[in-house]
C-alpha positions, 0 to 999 in steps of 0.5 A, a space after each residue: 084826899 083822892 088817890 089813884 092807886 095803880 095795880 091795886 089788886 096785886 099783893 102790896 097794892 091791895 094791902 095798901 088800898 085797904 090800909 089807906 081806907 082804914 086810916 084815912 076816913 076822908 080818903 077816896 081811892 081809885 084803883 086801876 088794874 089790868 087784872 093780869 095773873 098777879 091782879 086778883 079782884 078777890 084781894 079787895 072783896 071786903 072793900 068793894 061796897 065801900 062808897 069811897 072805893 072805885 075799881 077801874 079795869 084798865 091798862 096803865 100803858 093806855 093813855 086814853 084810860 089813864 088821862 081821865 083818871 088823873 084829872 082831879 086826883 091829889 096823889 098817885 101811888 104807882 104799884 102797877 108792874 110785872 114783878 115775878 123774876 122767873 117770869 121776866 127771865 122767860 119773857 122780858 118784853 111784857 116787863 118793858 111794856 108795863 114797867 117802863 112804858 106804863 110808867 112813862 104814860 102815867 107820868 105824862 098824864 100826871 104832869 099834864 093834870 098837874 097831879 100834886 104828889 106821885 109815889 113810884 113804888 120800886 124795889 131793892 132789886 134795882 141795886 143788884 146783889 150785895 156780898 155778905 157785908 154792907 147795906 144799900 143806901 139811896 145813893 147806891 148805884 143801880 145795877 139790876 141783874 134780872 129783866 124785871 129789875 132792869 125794867 124797874 130801874 128804867 122806870 125809876 130813872 124815868 121818874 127821876 128824870 121827870 122830877 129833874 126836867 119838869 119839876 114833877 113832884 115825884 118820890 121813889 120808894 125801894 122796899 125789901 122783900 115783902 110777905 103777908 096776906 094776899 101774896 100770889 102763891 108763886 112767891 117764896 113764902 106763900 108757895 112754901 106754905 101752900 105746898 107744906 100744907 099739902 105735904 108736897 116737896 118744897 123747891 128751894 133754889 141752889 143751896 138756899 143760902 141767898 139772903 133777903 131782908 123781910 118786911 111785913 106788908 103792913 109795915 111797908 104800907 105804913 111807910 108808903 103812907 108816911 112818904 105820901 103825906 110827908 115825903 120830899 119830892 125828888 127824894 128816894 126812900 129805902 124801906 127795910 126792916 133789918 130782918 135778914 134770913 136765908 131762904 133756907 131759914 125761912 123755909 125751915 121756920 115755915 115747916 116748924 110752924 106747921 109741924 112738918 118734916 124737913 124732909 119735904 125740902 127739895 133743892 133744885 138747880 139755881 135760877 140764872 143770875 140769882 142775886 145772893 143778898 139784898 139788904 137796905 139802909 132805911 135810916 133816912 126814912 126813920 130819921 126824917 119821917 119817923 117810921 119804924 116797922 112794927 112786925 118782927 119776922 117770927 111773929 109776922 111769919 106765924 101770922 102769915 102761915 095762919 092766914 094761908 091755912 085759914 084761907 084755902 078757898 082764896 089760895 085755890 082760886 089764886 092758884 087757878 089764875 096763875 101758870 105753874 111758874 114759881 118765883 122762889 126769891 
């Protein structure tokens, strides 16, 4: 199997490339990444010399770059996206270009090349905000509340339209909040870990009571591989682990693991349009494809804290690549 992965130097993309190569010995992977602030080539330094892996530096929104790469692939897994909510609030235009136009360019190239399988990797944020009860299902309406979420919802609509109009064999996945190794230090969990290790204040939006369902990135990768191999074209699959925590609970757990005082917590003004709660019903994925998450949140968070504590060089290099704009979920 030959797979094109877009955005494979990002957090989830790099973990998926590594997961795919480890579990599919006969698989070959092409990784297309523009290496923007979130695309870090160091994330895949350990597979650079694998003969089954090829990196291409390029823009998913450039047809001349994309067309040759999809000509003889068996599948495309599309991660490439601008994904930081705070950055989308500060500057939405690049999100529209990469997330919407980039998806359309990729779809056209794949349709022309008759690519047999296409997985659009999306987010639970397209559904909008939940109250204290209930779960989003695959049938829930899309009500995005940030420019980032709106751009991903638009891309999802484009993928769905290509399946309906052209019979294009695409599937859409929507996952809850990921955590684990190689996540950019701007995001909530690595931001809090790295600042706590330095005994610096931990900025928490509002009252810290916004709720997220957290899933370890390895469990997300396992679900994506299942969907890639066994999913039904035209379907949407929610991916969630039913492990909800408030942001404040997560921050306190990190401080507990590191033996740091709660006095490091610093509440800051809430961001505009901050969604209260995300939570997904992933029973369709469990029922149809037999996927279940392996990582419990407490165990996974401890593993993640250890990884960041043991990879200070990676953290410092990643911080030097990004502007000081944090996305605190």
